[in-house]
N, C-alpha and C positions, 0 to 999 in steps of 0.2 A: 588563438590556440589552433593547432592543426588537428583536423579530424581525420583519422586514418580510414582506410578501406575497411568494409564490414567484416569483422571476425565472427559475428554471431550468425547462427543459422536459423533466423526467424524472419518472417515478413515484417514484424514490428521493428526489428533491428535495422532493416533496410530503410524504413521510414525515418528512423532516427538519423541515419547517415545523410539522407537526402535533405532533411530539414536543417541539419547543422551545416552541411556544405553550402546550402543556399543562403543562409543568413549569417554564418560565422558565429563566433562565440564571445565577441566583445559586447559589453553592456551598452545599452542605448544611452548616450550622454544626456539626453533630455530627461531621463529617469534617474539621474544621479542622486537626487535627494529623496527618492522614493524606494521603499521596499515593497515588492509585490510577491504575495504568497499564493501558491497554488494548492488546491486540495480537491477532494471528491465528495459528492453527496452520499457517502457511505458512513455508517455508524462506527466503523473502525477508524474513522477520521473525526470522531466526536470532539477531541480537544481543539481541532481546527474550527469545527462548527460552533462550539461554545465560545472559543476565543474571539472569533469574528463577531458573532451575534451580540455578545455582551461587551464588546469594545475592549477586551483585555489586551489584545495585541496593539491596538491603536494607542492605548495609554502607556503601555510598556515602551513603545518606540519613541515616545515623547515628540521631539521636533521633527523626526523623520516621518514623512508622509507615508501612509499605509494604503495599499491597494491589494485587491484579490482577483484571482481567476479560478474558475472551477473546471474540472476535467472529468472525463469518464473513462480514461485509460492511462495507465502508467507511461507508455511510450510517448503519448502526447505531452504529458507533463515534463518528461525528461527532455523532449524536443524543445519545449519552451525554455527550459533551463539552458540548454545548449545555445539557443538563439539570443538569450538575454531578455526574453519577454517576461520572465519571472526570476526572482532571486532566491527563492526557497520553495520547498514543496513538501507536503506529506505524501509519502510514497510507500508502496509495498516493497518487500525485499528483492523480488526479481527485477523490477524496473531500476531499482537503485544499483544492483549488481551489473545489469546490462549497460546502464549509463556510465558506470565506472570503467567497465571493460571497453566499451565503445570509444571512450575518450582517452584511453590509456592512462586513466587515473588523474586526468587533468581538469575535469569539468565540475565535479561535485564531491561533497563529503557528507557523511551521516554525522549529525551533531547530537542526536538524542533518539531514544525510543519514544513511541507514542502508544502502541497497543499490541497486545498479544491475544491469541485465540480468536474466536468469533467466526470460524469458517467450518464448512462440512459439506457432505454429499446428501442431498435430499432427492428422493425418488418416489415414483408412483407406488400405489398400495400393493400391487401384485409382485413387486420385487422384494422378496423376503430375505434373501441371503446374497452375499457378495457374488457367489457363482451365478446368480440370476442376471448379473450385469452383462454377461457375454452376449453380444449381438444387439445391445441397446444403443441409443443415441443420447449422449450427455453433453451438456453445455458448460463452458467456462467463460469468464469475462473477457479474456484476451489471450490470443496465441502468444505463448512464451511468458505470460504473466504469472503471478504467484499461485493462483488457484489452478491455472492450466498445468503448471509444473507439478503441483500436488497430485492432481488427478492422473497425469501420465506416469508419475512415479508409483502411485498406488497400483495402477494397471500393470506396470512392470513387475511389481512385487508379487502379483498374482500369476506371473508368467505369460501375460498377454502382450500382443503386439499392437501398437497404435502408430499412426502417422499424422503429419500435419495437414493432410488432405481429407481427413475424416474417415480413413479406412482402417482396417485391422480388426482385431477381435471385438472392439467396441468403437463406435464412432464418436469422436470428440469434436464438437462444433463450437468454436469461439464466437460469442455474440455479446452485445451489451447486456448489462444486468436487467434493465427494464424490458428488453426484448425477451430475455429468458423467462421472466415472470409471466409474460403474455403467452409465450410458446408452450410453457408447461400447462397453463390453464386450457389451452386449445388442443392439448394432446400431441403437439408436434415434436416434443422431446420426452424422454423417459425420466430425466432427472438432470441435476446440475450440481457442480461444486462451486459454492458461492460464499461471499462474505455477507455479514449483516449490514443493512436490514433486509437484503434481498433473500437471504436464507430463510429468515422468519416469514417473509411474505409468501414464499413458495410453500413453506410448511403449513401455512394457513389454508391452502387449497384442499378441497375434499380428497381424502385418500393419501395425501402426501405424508411421508415420514422420513426421519433422519436415519439413513443407513450407516453413515460414517461421521462421527464427530472427530474432526482432525486432531483435536487435543489428545485423543486416545492413541495417536500414532507417534507422539513425541515424548521423550523422557520428561517426567514431571508435568506433562501437559502444556508446557510453555514453548511457544514458537512465535516469532515476530510476525505481525501482520502489517504494521505501519511504523515508519520512521519519520523523523523530521530531517530533511536534507537541505543543504544550502549550496549555492554555487561556489566554486573555488575562488572566483573573483570577489564575491562578497566577503568571504572569510579572510582573504588576503588584504583587501583594500579597506574594508569597513568592519573590523572585528568588534567594534563597539555596538554595531547594529545587530550582529549575530548574538552578542550577549543580551541585548535588549529583547530580541525575539525569543531567546531561550527563557528569559525571565517571564515573559508572557506565556510561553509554552508550559513551564512548570506550574504557573498559577492556574492555567486552564486544566491541566491534568489533575491538580489537587481538587479543583472545583468538581470535576466529573466524579472523582472518587468520594468526595466528602458530602456532596449535596445532590442526591439523585433527583429530587423534585425540580430544583433549578436547572439541572442538566436537561431533564426531559422537556421543560418549557423552552429552553434556548435551542436545543436540537430540533424540536418540532417546528418552532417558528422559522428557523433558518432553512430547514429542508423544504418547508412550504414556499419560502421565498425563492429558493433555487429551482424547485421542480414544478411549482404551481399547484400542487396537491397537498392536502393535509394528511400527515402520517397518522396511522392508527395508534393512539397512545398506548394501548396495551401491548401491541406488537413491538412498538419502539422500546418500551420499558423492558420487555423480555429480552430483546436483542441486546440492549445495553448491558444487561446482567450476564449475557453470554460472552462478553468481552472483558479482558483485563487491561486496564489503562495504566501505563507505567512509563517513566522516562528511561528506564533501563533498556538498552537496545537489543538484549537477548542475542548477543553476538554469535554465540555458538550455532544458533539455529540459522543465522544468515549464511555461515560457511557451509552447513549441511545442505541448505537449500540450493546453493550454487553447485555443490557436488551432484545433487540430484538432477538439476537442470542439465549438467554436462552428461550425466548417465543416460538421460532420455533424448539426447541429441539436440537440445535447444541452446546450448552454450558451449563455446570452446573453453579449454582450461584457462582459468583466470587467477591472478595473484591479487588477493584482496588486501594485502598489506598497505596500510595508509588510508583505507576507505573511511575509517572512523576518525573524527576530530572531536574528542570528548573533553578536552581540557576546559573549554569555556563552561560547559555544563557542570563539570565537577567543581569548578571554582564557585559557582552559584550554590551547589549543594553543600559545599563546605561552609559557606556563609550561614546556612540554616542548620548546621550541625548534622547534616545527613551523610550517609555512607556514599562513597563514590561509586560510579558504575564503570564497567570494564569493557574494553573492545576485544579484539581477537587475542588468543593466548600468546603471551610474549610481549604484547603491547602495553599491558598494565592499565590501571585506572589513571 
C-alpha cells in the first residue's frame, strides 16, 4: 500500500508517515497464523484488559495464535498497524481518523465501538470557573490525540487562542498520562484533560477537582472514547479472524457490563502486570463507573470530533465514508437477537 505525503498538521502525523514509509504496510509473513492486538493501559480500554487477562480473545480465536502489544499513544499504535506489527487495536477516535486520512482510507477500518465517556478536565483547587483557565498550563496525553482535540476545541469555544507550541491564552502541553499525574502532584501544571484511570488519579490529589466533565459537552452525554480497529489487510484476507476477534470483543464488553467484581479483578491484575504497580481498587472501581462500555461505535461523535480537529488546525478535511466496517459485528449481534449498530448517516446498519 502506498503511503502518501503527510496531509495532517501534527507532529504525530509526521511520525506516522515516517514509520509507515520505513516499514511498508504488508503484513509480516512469519506472523501469518497469528493475530496481534494492540491496546493501552487505560480503563477506557477495559474490554481489552479483561479480554486478554481472562483469555477471552485467545479462546475466541481458536486455532489462530494470539499475541498482544501495549502502547501509550494512538499514533504509535496506528504506526504499528501501518507496519504490520499488529493486526488490530483499541484506539481513540482521533488516532483512528488520522490513520484513515493518512493512508487515504487504505490501512484500517473501525469494526466496533468499545467505550464512551470517561474523560474530563481536572484542575487545581483555586481554579473555580472556566474563565480562571486563561493563562494556565494544562496537559493532554498526545498532540492531536482525542483529549488534545477536546481541550483545544473547548478553548476555541471560549474565544481563546492556542497553538501547538504551548502558546496562546492557555498553554497546552502534551505529555504521557503517567507524567501528567506526577506533574500535577509537583505543581508543574495547573490541570489536564485526561481519560480514566488517570483522570481519577489526579482527582485523588489534594485540592484537585473536576472542572469539566466532557459528557456535559455532548448531546445525550455520549461520545466515543475507544473503538476496535482492524487492519484492512486482516479484514480482506482473514475475515473469519475478524469475526472471531469480534466474538471475543462482544463477550468482553458483556462481562464488563454484567460483572463489575470480575471486571475489577481482571483489570487490576492486568494493569499491575503491565505497569508494575497495583491500582487502587476504589479509584479503579469509580473510574469504571465513569465510563460506558458498548459495541456501538457512536459514529456521529466520530464525525463531530473530526470536524473539531479540522477547526482547531490539527486535521485537513477528511472524507470518512467507508471507515466503518460493521457488517461482521452486526451479523454476530443478529445471532444473539440484538439490535444492529450503525455507521455514518447514509451507510446504514
